[in-house]
mmJSON file of the N, C-alpha and C atoms, coordinates in Angstrom:
{"data_MODEL":{"atom_site":{
"group_PDB":["ATOM","ATOM","ATOM","ATOM","ATOM","ATOM","ATOM","ATOM","ATOM","ATOM","ATOM","ATOM","ATOM","ATOM","ATOM","ATOM","ATOM","ATOM","ATOM","ATOM","ATOM","ATOM","ATOM","ATOM","ATOM","ATOM","ATOM","ATOM","ATOM","ATOM","ATOM","ATOM","ATOM","ATOM","ATOM","ATOM","ATOM","ATOM","ATOM","ATOM","ATOM","ATOM","ATOM","ATOM","ATOM","ATOM","ATOM","ATOM","ATOM","ATOM","ATOM","ATOM","ATOM","ATOM","ATOM","ATOM","ATOM","ATOM","ATOM","ATOM","ATOM","ATOM","ATOM","ATOM","ATOM","ATOM","ATOM","ATOM","ATOM","ATOM","ATOM","ATOM","ATOM","ATOM","ATOM","ATOM","ATOM","ATOM","ATOM","ATOM","ATOM","ATOM","ATOM","ATOM","ATOM","ATOM","ATOM","ATOM","ATOM","ATOM","ATOM","ATOM","ATOM","ATOM","ATOM","ATOM","ATOM","ATOM","ATOM","ATOM","ATOM","ATOM","ATOM","ATOM","ATOM","ATOM","ATOM","ATOM","ATOM","ATOM","ATOM","ATOM","ATOM","ATOM","ATOM","ATOM","ATOM","ATOM","ATOM","ATOM","ATOM","ATOM","ATOM","ATOM","ATOM","ATOM","ATOM","ATOM","ATOM","ATOM","ATOM","ATOM","ATOM","ATOM","ATOM","ATOM","ATOM","ATOM","ATOM","ATOM","ATOM","ATOM","ATOM","ATOM","ATOM","ATOM","ATOM","ATOM","ATOM","ATOM","ATOM","ATOM","ATOM","ATOM","ATOM","ATOM","ATOM","ATOM","ATOM","ATOM","ATOM","ATOM","ATOM","ATOM","ATOM","ATOM","ATOM","ATOM","ATOM","ATOM","ATOM","ATOM","ATOM","ATOM","ATOM","ATOM","ATOM","ATOM","ATOM","ATOM","ATOM","ATOM","ATOM","ATOM","ATOM","ATOM","ATOM","ATOM","ATOM","ATOM","ATOM","ATOM","ATOM","ATOM","ATOM","ATOM","ATOM","ATOM","ATOM","ATOM","ATOM","ATOM","ATOM","ATOM","ATOM","ATOM","ATOM","ATOM","ATOM","ATOM","ATOM","ATOM","ATOM","ATOM","ATOM","ATOM"],
"id":[1,2,3,4,5,6,7,8,9,10,11,12,13,14,15,16,17,18,19,20,21,22,23,24,25,26,27,28,29,30,31,32,33,34,35,36,37,38,39,40,41,42,43,44,45,46,47,48,49,50,51,52,53,54,55,56,57,58,59,60,61,62,63,64,65,66,67,68,69,70,71,72,73,74,75,76,77,78,79,80,81,82,83,84,85,86,87,88,89,90,91,92,93,94,95,96,97,98,99,100,101,102,103,104,105,106,107,108,109,110,111,112,113,114,115,116,117,118,119,120,121,122,123,124,125,126,127,128,129,130,131,132,133,134,135,136,137,138,139,140,141,142,143,144,145,146,147,148,149,150,151,152,153,154,155,156,157,158,159,160,161,162,163,164,165,166,167,168,169,170,171,172,173,174,175,176,177,178,179,180,181,182,183,184,185,186,187,188,189,190,191,192,193,194,195,196,197,198,199,200,201,202,203,204,205,206,207,208,209,210,211,212,213,214,215,216],
"type_symbol":["N","C","C","N","C","C","N","C","C","N","C","C","N","C","C","N","C","C","N","C","C","N","C","C","N","C","C","N","C","C","N","C","C","N","C","C","N","C","C","N","C","C","N","C","C","N","C","C","N","C","C","N","C","C","N","C","C","N","C","C","N","C","C","N","C","C","N","C","C","N","C","C","N","C","C","N","C","C","N","C","C","N","C","C","N","C","C","N","C","C","N","C","C","N","C","C","N","C","C","N","C","C","N","C","C","N","C","C","N","C","C","N","C","C","N","C","C","N","C","C","N","C","C","N","C","C","N","C","C","N","C","C","N","C","C","N","C","C","N","C","C","N","C","C","N","C","C","N","C","C","N","C","C","N","C","C","N","C","C","N","C","C","N","C","C","N","C","C","N","C","C","N","C","C","N","C","C","N","C","C","N","C","C","N","C","C","N","C","C","N","C","C","N","C","C","N","C","C","N","C","C","N","C","C","N","C","C","N","C","C","N","C","C","N","C","C"],
"label_atom_id":["N","CA","C","N","CA","C","N","CA","C","N","CA","C","N","CA","C","N","CA","C","N","CA","C","N","CA","C","N","CA","C","N","CA","C","N","CA","C","N","CA","C","N","CA","C","N","CA","C","N","CA","C","N","CA","C","N","CA","C","N","CA","C","N","CA","C","N","CA","C","N","CA","C","N","CA","C","N","CA","C","N","CA","C","N","CA","C","N","CA","C","N","CA","C","N","CA","C","N","CA","C","N","CA","C","N","CA","C","N","CA","C","N","CA","C","N","CA","C","N","CA","C","N","CA","C","N","CA","C","N","CA","C","N","CA","C","N","CA","C","N","CA","C","N","CA","C","N","CA","C","N","CA","C","N","CA","C","N","CA","C","N","CA","C","N","CA","C","N","CA","C","N","CA","C","N","CA","C","N","CA","C","N","CA","C","N","CA","C","N","CA","C","N","CA","C","N","CA","C","N","CA","C","N","CA","C","N","CA","C","N","CA","C","N","CA","C","N","CA","C","N","CA","C","N","CA","C","N","CA","C","N","CA","C","N","CA","C","N","CA","C","N","CA","C","N","CA","C","N","CA","C"],
"label_alt_id":[null,null,null,null,null,null,null,null,null,null,null,null,null,null,null,null,null,null,null,null,null,null,null,null,null,null,null,null,null,null,null,null,null,null,null,null,null,null,null,null,null,null,null,null,null,null,null,null,null,null,null,null,null,null,null,null,null,null,null,null,null,null,null,null,null,null,null,null,null,null,null,null,null,null,null,null,null,null,null,null,null,null,null,null,null,null,null,null,null,null,null,null,null,null,null,null,null,null,null,null,null,null,null,null,null,null,null,null,null,null,null,null,null,null,null,null,null,null,null,null,null,null,null,null,null,null,null,null,null,null,null,null,null,null,null,null,null,null,null,null,null,null,null,null,null,null,null,null,null,null,null,null,null,null,null,null,null,null,null,null,null,null,null,null,null,null,null,null,null,null,null,null,null,null,null,null,null,null,null,null,null,null,null,null,null,null,null,null,null,null,null,null,null,null,null,null,null,null,null,null,null,null,null,null,null,null,null,null,null,null,null,null,null,null,null,null],
"label_comp_id":["UNK","UNK","UNK","UNK","UNK","UNK","UNK","UNK","UNK","UNK","UNK","UNK","UNK","UNK","UNK","UNK","UNK","UNK","UNK","UNK","UNK","UNK","UNK","UNK","UNK","UNK","UNK","UNK","UNK","UNK","UNK","UNK","UNK","UNK","UNK","UNK","UNK","UNK","UNK","UNK","UNK","UNK","UNK","UNK","UNK","UNK","UNK","UNK","UNK","UNK","UNK","UNK","UNK","UNK","UNK","UNK","UNK","UNK","UNK","UNK","UNK","UNK","UNK","UNK","UNK","UNK","UNK","UNK","UNK","UNK","UNK","UNK","UNK","UNK","UNK","UNK","UNK","UNK","UNK","UNK","UNK","UNK","UNK","UNK","UNK","UNK","UNK","UNK","UNK","UNK","UNK","UNK","UNK","UNK","UNK","UNK","UNK","UNK","UNK","UNK","UNK","UNK","UNK","UNK","UNK","UNK","UNK","UNK","UNK","UNK","UNK","UNK","UNK","UNK","UNK","UNK","UNK","UNK","UNK","UNK","UNK","UNK","UNK","UNK","UNK","UNK","UNK","UNK","UNK","UNK","UNK","UNK","UNK","UNK","UNK","UNK","UNK","UNK","UNK","UNK","UNK","UNK","UNK","UNK","UNK","UNK","UNK","UNK","UNK","UNK","UNK","UNK","UNK","UNK","UNK","UNK","UNK","UNK","UNK","UNK","UNK","UNK","UNK","UNK","UNK","UNK","UNK","UNK","UNK","UNK","UNK","UNK","UNK","UNK","UNK","UNK","UNK","UNK","UNK","UNK","UNK","UNK","UNK","UNK","UNK","UNK","UNK","UNK","UNK","UNK","UNK","UNK","UNK","UNK","UNK","UNK","UNK","UNK","UNK","UNK","UNK","UNK","UNK","UNK","UNK","UNK","UNK","UNK","UNK","UNK","UNK","UNK","UNK","UNK","UNK","UNK"],
"label_asym_id":["A","A","A","A","A","A","A","A","A","A","A","A","A","A","A","A","A","A","A","A","A","A","A","A","A","A","A","A","A","A","A","A","A","A","A","A","A","A","A","A","A","A","A","A","A","A","A","A","A","A","A","A","A","A","A","A","A","A","A","A","A","A","A","A","A","A","A","A","A","A","A","A","A","A","A","A","A","A","A","A","A","A","A","A","A","A","A","A","A","A","A","A","A","A","A","A","A","A","A","A","A","A","A","A","A","A","A","A","A","A","A","A","A","A","A","A","A","A","A","A","A","A","A","A","A","A","A","A","A","A","A","A","A","A","A","A","A","A","A","A","A","A","A","A","A","A","A","A","A","A","A","A","A","A","A","A","A","A","A","A","A","A","A","A","A","A","A","A","A","A","A","A","A","A","A","A","A","A","A","A","A","A","A","A","A","A","A","A","A","A","A","A","A","A","A","A","A","A","A","A","A","A","A","A","A","A","A","A","A","A","A","A","A","A","A","A"],
"label_entity_id":["1","1","1","1","1","1","1","1","1","1","1","1","1","1","1","1","1","1","1","1","1","1","1","1","1","1","1","1","1","1","1","1","1","1","1","1","1","1","1","1","1","1","1","1","1","1","1","1","1","1","1","1","1","1","1","1","1","1","1","1","1","1","1","1","1","1","1","1","1","1","1","1","1","1","1","1","1","1","1","1","1","1","1","1","1","1","1","1","1","1","1","1","1","1","1","1","1","1","1","1","1","1","1","1","1","1","1","1","1","1","1","1","1","1","1","1","1","1","1","1","1","1","1","1","1","1","1","1","1","1","1","1","1","1","1","1","1","1","1","1","1","1","1","1","1","1","1","1","1","1","1","1","1","1","1","1","1","1","1","1","1","1","1","1","1","1","1","1","1","1","1","1","1","1","1","1","1","1","1","1","1","1","1","1","1","1","1","1","1","1","1","1","1","1","1","1","1","1","1","1","1","1","1","1","1","1","1","1","1","1","1","1","1","1","1","1"],
"label_seq_id":[1,1,1,2,2,2,3,3,3,4,4,4,5,5,5,6,6,6,7,7,7,8,8,8,9,9,9,10,10,10,11,11,11,12,12,12,13,13,13,14,14,14,15,15,15,16,16,16,17,17,17,18,18,18,19,19,19,20,20,20,21,21,21,22,22,22,23,23,23,24,24,24,25,25,25,26,26,26,27,27,27,28,28,28,29,29,29,30,30,30,31,31,31,32,32,32,33,33,33,34,34,34,35,35,35,36,36,36,37,37,37,38,38,38,39,39,39,40,40,40,41,41,41,42,42,42,43,43,43,44,44,44,45,45,45,46,46,46,47,47,47,48,48,48,49,49,49,50,50,50,51,51,51,52,52,52,53,53,53,54,54,54,55,55,55,56,56,56,57,57,57,58,58,58,59,59,59,60,60,60,61,61,61,62,62,62,63,63,63,64,64,64,65,65,65,66,66,66,67,67,67,68,68,68,69,69,69,70,70,70,71,71,71,72,72,72],
"pdbx_PDB_ins_code":[null,null,null,null,null,null,null,null,null,null,null,null,null,null,null,null,null,null,null,null,null,null,null,null,null,null,null,null,null,null,null,null,null,null,null,null,null,null,null,null,null,null,null,null,null,null,null,null,null,null,null,null,null,null,null,null,null,null,null,null,null,null,null,null,null,null,null,null,null,null,null,null,null,null,null,null,null,null,null,null,null,null,null,null,null,null,null,null,null,null,null,null,null,null,null,null,null,null,null,null,null,null,null,null,null,null,null,null,null,null,null,null,null,null,null,null,null,null,null,null,null,null,null,null,null,null,null,null,null,null,null,null,null,null,null,null,null,null,null,null,null,null,null,null,null,null,null,null,null,null,null,null,null,null,null,null,null,null,null,null,null,null,null,null,null,null,null,null,null,null,null,null,null,null,null,null,null,null,null,null,null,null,null,null,null,null,null,null,null,null,null,null,null,null,null,null,null,null,null,null,null,null,null,null,null,null,null,null,null,null,null,null,null,null,null,null],
"Cartn_x":[-62.206,-63.228,-62.515,-62.975,-62.016,-62.928,-62.15,-61.985,-63.558,-64.224,-65.737,-66.837,-66.572,-67.387,-67.206,-66.143,-65.916,-66.313,-66.192,-67.265,-68.696,-69.48,-70.717,-70.816,-70.006,-70.627,-70.707,-69.943,-69.76,-70.316,-71.158,-72.597,-73.591,-73.35,-74.918,-74.791,-73.569,-74.059,-74.103,-73.406,-74.094,-75.211,-75.533,-77.502,-78.213,-77.902,-78.694,-78.231,-77.327,-77.402,-77.753,-77.796,-78.765,-80.299,-80.694,-82.074,-82.834,-81.712,-81.853,-81.708,-80.545,-80.763,-82.429,-82.915,-83.875,-85.388,-85.384,-85.919,-86.71,-85.425,-85.457,-85.551,-85.078,-85.853,-86.85,-87.361,-88.98,-89.72,-89.584,-89.909,-89.853,-88.953,-88.591,-88.716,-90.208,-90.902,-90.395,-89.998,-90.494,-91.714,-92.08,-93.247,-93.577,-94.128,-93.937,-95.185,-95.55,-96.861,-96.629,-97.921,-97.943,-99.48,-99.73,-100.402,-101.017,-101.616,-102.173,-102.736,-101.873,-102.361,-103.411,-103.769,-105.917,-105.665,-105.161,-104.931,-104.376,-104.522,-104.154,-102.628,-101.95,-100.673,-100.291,-100.275,-99.896,-98.434,-98.156,-96.717,-96.588,-96.206,-95.944,-94.708,-95.012,-93.515,-93.298,-92.525,-92.089,-91.135,-91.726,-91.133,-90.966,-90.178,-89.7,-89.167,-90.067,-89.537,-89.469,-88.412,-87.766,-87.782,-87.906,-88.059,-87.916,-87.17,-86.835,-86.577,-87.644,-88.31,-87.111,-86.684,-86.095,-87.022,-87.234,-87.498,-86.689,-86.089,-85.683,-86.379,-86.591,-87.035,-86.601,-86.963,-86.178,-85.841,-85.159,-85.13,-86.379,-86.452,-87.925,-89.327,-89.196,-90.626,-89.857,-88.501,-88.396,-88.804,-88.403,-88.691,-90.296,-90.852,-92.364,-93.033,-92.32,-93.248,-92.336,-91.288,-90.585,-91.603,-91.261,-92.263,-92.367,-91.509,-91.747,-92.31,-93.259,-93.206,-94.982,-95.537,-97.115,-98.019,-97.369,-98.848,-99.23,-98.479,-99.115,-99.573],
"Cartn_y":[-212.754,-211.853,-210.161,-209.203,-208.125,-207.288,-206.462,-205.763,-205.397,-204.353,-204.178,-205.659,-206.233,-207.644,-207.866,-208.23,-208.509,-207.92,-206.512,-205.716,-205.879,-205.77,-206.095,-207.157,-208.16,-209.567,-209.486,-208.979,-209.311,-208.027,-207.424,-206.313,-207.08,-208.304,-208.645,-209.727,-210.42,-210.906,-210.792,-209.58,-208.863,-208.418,-207.786,-208.082,-208.914,-210.115,-211.281,-211.925,-211.391,-212.064,-210.871,-209.802,-208.52,-208.984,-209.417,-209.715,-211.228,-212.211,-213.194,-212.838,-212.224,-211.22,-211.289,-210.068,-209.163,-210.037,-211.345,-212.232,-213.027,-213.485,-214.037,-213.518,-212.091,-211.248,-210.696,-210.914,-210.826,-211.866,-212.926,-214.504,-214.721,-214.049,-214.319,-213.231,-213.233,-211.339,-211.977,-211.177,-211.872,-211.807,-212.231,-212.583,-212.511,-212.008,-212.033,-211.544,-213.024,-212.775,-212.785,-211.769,-211.792,-211.702,-212.649,-213.015,-213.384,-213.007,-213.064,-214.79,-214.777,-216.308,-216.477,-217.957,-218.083,-218.58,-218.871,-219.165,-218.107,-217.891,-216.852,-217.209,-216.141,-216.322,-216.576,-217.751,-218.034,-218.059,-217.463,-217.081,-217.734,-218.887,-218.916,-218.468,-217.949,-217.725,-218.019,-218.307,-218.706,-217.765,-216.961,-215.838,-215.805,-215.855,-216.427,-214.329,-213.925,-212.981,-212.732,-212.472,-212.39,-210.523,-210.892,-209.03,-209.058,-208.153,-207.794,-206.204,-206.41,-205.299,-204.732,-203.596,-203.108,-202.335,-202.521,-201.029,-200.439,-199.215,-198.671,-197.923,-198.202,-197.31,-196.785,-195.941,-194.845,-196.008,-195.425,-196.554,-196.055,-194.903,-194.958,-195.539,-195.604,-196.583,-198.076,-198.207,-199.398,-199.981,-199.153,-199.4,-199.872,-198.761,-199.374,-200.401,-200.99,-201.436,-203.089,-202.891,-204.034,-205.292,-206.857,-207.476,-206.925,-206.759,-206.374,-205.183,-204.31,-202.918,-203.43,-204.375,-204.658,-203.758,-203.061,-202.992,-203.955,-205.214,-206.182,-206.804],
"Cartn_z":[308.935,309.578,310.132,309.343,309.877,311.391,311.359,312.629,312.703,311.873,311.575,311.795,311.487,312.007,313.229,313.707,314.927,316.276,315.812,316.707,316.658,315.373,314.926,315.971,315.501,315.885,317.379,318.134,319.683,320.15,319.668,319.759,319.926,319.077,318.567,319.937,320.07,321.212,322.518,322.782,324.296,323.818,323.01,322.799,323.334,322.822,322.573,324.789,325.081,326.598,327.364,327.253,327.675,327.615,326.724,326.071,326.784,327.108,328.089,329.604,329.445,331.427,331.34,330.588,330.884,330.762,329.67,329.727,331.247,331.898,332.596,334.347,334.142,335.248,335.188,334.364,333.816,334.532,334.773,334.677,336.179,336.762,338.335,339.109,339.44,340.005,341.576,341.915,343.814,344.584,345.251,345.653,346.911,347.822,349.501,349.94,350.703,351.192,352.606,353.353,354.765,355.076,356.375,356.324,358.184,358.851,359.778,360.521,361.264,361.934,361.85,361.873,362.275,363.716,364.115,365.835,366.396,367.758,368.037,368.996,369.189,369.184,371.141,371.539,373.107,372.907,374.46,374.909,376.508,376.664,377.988,378.471,379.69,380.202,381.867,382.198,383.739,384.348,384.545,385.854,387.14,387.718,389.157,389.653,390.007,391.114,392.672,392.808,394.271,394.463,395.638,395.907,397.324,397.985,399.449,400.107,401.305,400.938,402.594,402.756,403.744,404.543,405.585,406.31,407.446,407.399,408.366,409.19,410.467,411.733,412.471,413.0,414.134,415.258,416.332,417.275,418.347,418.53,419.467,418.728,417.484,416.846,416.606,416.565,416.726,418.71,419.323,420.597,421.002,420.188,420.662,420.06,418.788,417.99,418.711,419.315,419.766,420.814,420.898,421.259,422.925,423.945,425.157,425.427,424.471,424.673,424.979,424.866,425.453,424.32,423.464,422.111,421.175,421.157,420.347,421.703],
"occupancy":[1.0,1.0,1.0,1.0,1.0,1.0,1.0,1.0,1.0,1.0,1.0,1.0,1.0,1.0,1.0,1.0,1.0,1.0,1.0,1.0,1.0,1.0,1.0,1.0,1.0,1.0,1.0,1.0,1.0,1.0,1.0,1.0,1.0,1.0,1.0,1.0,1.0,1.0,1.0,1.0,1.0,1.0,1.0,1.0,1.0,1.0,1.0,1.0,1.0,1.0,1.0,1.0,1.0,1.0,1.0,1.0,1.0,1.0,1.0,1.0,1.0,1.0,1.0,1.0,1.0,1.0,1.0,1.0,1.0,1.0,1.0,1.0,1.0,1.0,1.0,1.0,1.0,1.0,1.0,1.0,1.0,1.0,1.0,1.0,1.0,1.0,1.0,1.0,1.0,1.0,1.0,1.0,1.0,1.0,1.0,1.0,1.0,1.0,1.0,1.0,1.0,1.0,1.0,1.0,1.0,1.0,1.0,1.0,1.0,1.0,1.0,1.0,1.0,1.0,1.0,1.0,1.0,1.0,1.0,1.0,1.0,1.0,1.0,1.0,1.0,1.0,1.0,1.0,1.0,1.0,1.0,1.0,1.0,1.0,1.0,1.0,1.0,1.0,1.0,1.0,1.0,1.0,1.0,1.0,1.0,1.0,1.0,1.0,1.0,1.0,1.0,1.0,1.0,1.0,1.0,1.0,1.0,1.0,1.0,1.0,1.0,1.0,1.0,1.0,1.0,1.0,1.0,1.0,1.0,1.0,1.0,1.0,1.0,1.0,1.0,1.0,1.0,1.0,1.0,1.0,1.0,1.0,1.0,1.0,1.0,1.0,1.0,1.0,1.0,1.0,1.0,1.0,1.0,1.0,1.0,1.0,1.0,1.0,1.0,1.0,1.0,1.0,1.0,1.0,1.0,1.0,1.0,1.0,1.0,1.0,1.0,1.0,1.0,1.0,1.0,1.0],
"B_iso_or_equiv":[0.0,0.0,0.0,0.0,0.0,0.0,0.0,0.0,0.0,0.0,0.0,0.0,0.0,0.0,0.0,0.0,0.0,0.0,0.0,0.0,0.0,0.0,0.0,0.0,0.0,0.0,0.0,0.0,0.0,0.0,0.0,0.0,0.0,0.0,0.0,0.0,0.0,0.0,0.0,0.0,0.0,0.0,0.0,0.0,0.0,0.0,0.0,0.0,0.0,0.0,0.0,0.0,0.0,0.0,0.0,0.0,0.0,0.0,0.0,0.0,0.0,0.0,0.0,0.0,0.0,0.0,0.0,0.0,0.0,0.0,0.0,0.0,0.0,0.0,0.0,0.0,0.0,0.0,0.0,0.0,0.0,0.0,0.0,0.0,0.0,0.0,0.0,0.0,0.0,0.0,0.0,0.0,0.0,0.0,0.0,0.0,0.0,0.0,0.0,0.0,0.0,0.0,0.0,0.0,0.0,0.0,0.0,0.0,0.0,0.0,0.0,0.0,0.0,0.0,0.0,0.0,0.0,0.0,0.0,0.0,0.0,0.0,0.0,0.0,0.0,0.0,0.0,0.0,0.0,0.0,0.0,0.0,0.0,0.0,0.0,0.0,0.0,0.0,0.0,0.0,0.0,0.0,0.0,0.0,0.0,0.0,0.0,0.0,0.0,0.0,0.0,0.0,0.0,0.0,0.0,0.0,0.0,0.0,0.0,0.0,0.0,0.0,0.0,0.0,0.0,0.0,0.0,0.0,0.0,0.0,0.0,0.0,0.0,0.0,0.0,0.0,0.0,0.0,0.0,0.0,0.0,0.0,0.0,0.0,0.0,0.0,0.0,0.0,0.0,0.0,0.0,0.0,0.0,0.0,0.0,0.0,0.0,0.0,0.0,0.0,0.0,0.0,0.0,0.0,0.0,0.0,0.0,0.0,0.0,0.0,0.0,0.0,0.0,0.0,0.0,0.0],
"pdbx_formal_charge":[null,null,null,null,null,null,null,null,null,null,null,null,null,null,null,null,null,null,null,null,null,null,null,null,null,null,null,null,null,null,null,null,null,null,null,null,null,null,null,null,null,null,null,null,null,null,null,null,null,null,null,null,null,null,null,null,null,null,null,null,null,null,null,null,null,null,null,null,null,null,null,null,null,null,null,null,null,null,null,null,null,null,null,null,null,null,null,null,null,null,null,null,null,null,null,null,null,null,null,null,null,null,null,null,null,null,null,null,null,null,null,null,null,null,null,null,null,null,null,null,null,null,null,null,null,null,null,null,null,null,null,null,null,null,null,null,null,null,null,null,null,null,null,null,null,null,null,null,null,null,null,null,null,null,null,null,null,null,null,null,null,null,null,null,null,null,null,null,null,null,null,null,null,null,null,null,null,null,null,null,null,null,null,null,null,null,null,null,null,null,null,null,null,null,null,null,null,null,null,null,null,null,null,null,null,null,null,null,null,null,null,null,null,null,null,null],
"auth_seq_id":[1,1,1,2,2,2,3,3,3,4,4,4,5,5,5,6,6,6,7,7,7,8,8,8,9,9,9,10,10,10,11,11,11,12,12,12,13,13,13,14,14,14,15,15,15,16,16,16,17,17,17,18,18,18,19,19,19,20,20,20,21,21,21,22,22,22,23,23,23,24,24,24,25,25,25,26,26,26,27,27,27,28,28,28,29,29,29,30,30,30,31,31,31,32,32,32,33,33,33,34,34,34,35,35,35,36,36,36,37,37,37,38,38,38,39,39,39,40,40,40,41,41,41,42,42,42,43,43,43,44,44,44,45,45,45,46,46,46,47,47,47,48,48,48,49,49,49,50,50,50,51,51,51,52,52,52,53,53,53,54,54,54,55,55,55,56,56,56,57,57,57,58,58,58,59,59,59,60,60,60,61,61,61,62,62,62,63,63,63,64,64,64,65,65,65,66,66,66,67,67,67,68,68,68,69,69,69,70,70,70,71,71,71,72,72,72],
"auth_comp_id":["UNK","UNK","UNK","UNK","UNK","UNK","UNK","UNK","UNK","UNK","UNK","UNK","UNK","UNK","UNK","UNK","UNK","UNK","UNK","UNK","UNK","UNK","UNK","UNK","UNK","UNK","UNK","UNK","UNK","UNK","UNK","UNK","UNK","UNK","UNK","UNK","UNK","UNK","UNK","UNK","UNK","UNK","UNK","UNK","UNK","UNK","UNK","UNK","UNK","UNK","UNK","UNK","UNK","UNK","UNK","UNK","UNK","UNK","UNK","UNK","UNK","UNK","UNK","UNK","UNK","UNK","UNK","UNK","UNK","UNK","UNK","UNK","UNK","UNK","UNK","UNK","UNK","UNK","UNK","UNK","UNK","UNK","UNK","UNK","UNK","UNK","UNK","UNK","UNK","UNK","UNK","UNK","UNK","UNK","UNK","UNK","UNK","UNK","UNK","UNK","UNK","UNK","UNK","UNK","UNK","UNK","UNK","UNK","UNK","UNK","UNK","UNK","UNK","UNK","UNK","UNK","UNK","UNK","UNK","UNK","UNK","UNK","UNK","UNK","UNK","UNK","UNK","UNK","UNK","UNK","UNK","UNK","UNK","UNK","UNK","UNK","UNK","UNK","UNK","UNK","UNK","UNK","UNK","UNK","UNK","UNK","UNK","UNK","UNK","UNK","UNK","UNK","UNK","UNK","UNK","UNK","UNK","UNK","UNK","UNK","UNK","UNK","UNK","UNK","UNK","UNK","UNK","UNK","UNK","UNK","UNK","UNK","UNK","UNK","UNK","UNK","UNK","UNK","UNK","UNK","UNK","UNK","UNK","UNK","UNK","UNK","UNK","UNK","UNK","UNK","UNK","UNK","UNK","UNK","UNK","UNK","UNK","UNK","UNK","UNK","UNK","UNK","UNK","UNK","UNK","UNK","UNK","UNK","UNK","UNK","UNK","UNK","UNK","UNK","UNK","UNK"],
"auth_asym_id":["A","A","A","A","A","A","A","A","A","A","A","A","A","A","A","A","A","A","A","A","A","A","A","A","A","A","A","A","A","A","A","A","A","A","A","A","A","A","A","A","A","A","A","A","A","A","A","A","A","A","A","A","A","A","A","A","A","A","A","A","A","A","A","A","A","A","A","A","A","A","A","A","A","A","A","A","A","A","A","A","A","A","A","A","A","A","A","A","A","A","A","A","A","A","A","A","A","A","A","A","A","A","A","A","A","A","A","A","A","A","A","A","A","A","A","A","A","A","A","A","A","A","A","A","A","A","A","A","A","A","A","A","A","A","A","A","A","A","A","A","A","A","A","A","A","A","A","A","A","A","A","A","A","A","A","A","A","A","A","A","A","A","A","A","A","A","A","A","A","A","A","A","A","A","A","A","A","A","A","A","A","A","A","A","A","A","A","A","A","A","A","A","A","A","A","A","A","A","A","A","A","A","A","A","A","A","A","A","A","A","A","A","A","A","A","A"],
"auth_atom_id":["N","CA","C","N","CA","C","N","CA","C","N","CA","C","N","CA","C","N","CA","C","N","CA","C","N","CA","C","N","CA","C","N","CA","C","N","CA","C","N","CA","C","N","CA","C","N","CA","C","N","CA","C","N","CA","C","N","CA","C","N","CA","C","N","CA","C","N","CA","C","N","CA","C","N","CA","C","N","CA","C","N","CA","C","N","CA","C","N","CA","C","N","CA","C","N","CA","C","N","CA","C","N","CA","C","N","CA","C","N","CA","C","N","CA","C","N","CA","C","N","CA","C","N","CA","C","N","CA","C","N","CA","C","N","CA","C","N","CA","C","N","CA","C","N","CA","C","N","CA","C","N","CA","C","N","CA","C","N","CA","C","N","CA","C","N","CA","C","N","CA","C","N","CA","C","N","CA","C","N","CA","C","N","CA","C","N","CA","C","N","CA","C","N","CA","C","N","CA","C","N","CA","C","N","CA","C","N","CA","C","N","CA","C","N","CA","C","N","CA","C","N","CA","C","N","CA","C","N","CA","C","N","CA","C","N","CA","C","N","CA","C","N","CA","C","N","CA","C","N","CA","C"],
"pdbx_PDB_model_num":[1,1,1,1,1,1,1,1,1,1,1,1,1,1,1,1,1,1,1,1,1,1,1,1,1,1,1,1,1,1,1,1,1,1,1,1,1,1,1,1,1,1,1,1,1,1,1,1,1,1,1,1,1,1,1,1,1,1,1,1,1,1,1,1,1,1,1,1,1,1,1,1,1,1,1,1,1,1,1,1,1,1,1,1,1,1,1,1,1,1,1,1,1,1,1,1,1,1,1,1,1,1,1,1,1,1,1,1,1,1,1,1,1,1,1,1,1,1,1,1,1,1,1,1,1,1,1,1,1,1,1,1,1,1,1,1,1,1,1,1,1,1,1,1,1,1,1,1,1,1,1,1,1,1,1,1,1,1,1,1,1,1,1,1,1,1,1,1,1,1,1,1,1,1,1,1,1,1,1,1,1,1,1,1,1,1,1,1,1,1,1,1,1,1,1,1,1,1,1,1,1,1,1,1,1,1,1,1,1,1,1,1,1,1,1,1]
}}}
């Protein structure tokens, strides 16, 4: 086999390989579906919230609000 025939033969082989790959890729088209669920989405959360309130009052107001002031 001459060099010319080897190059021609290898080019034909590469052509067949590329044609086969193109056929495979054409047959494998990706498909993506996005659909909304039929039932509503339910999310259950268990949340515990702790809070602390600090009130700072003046000494005069503290005296007025104290239990021995007779206000309450």
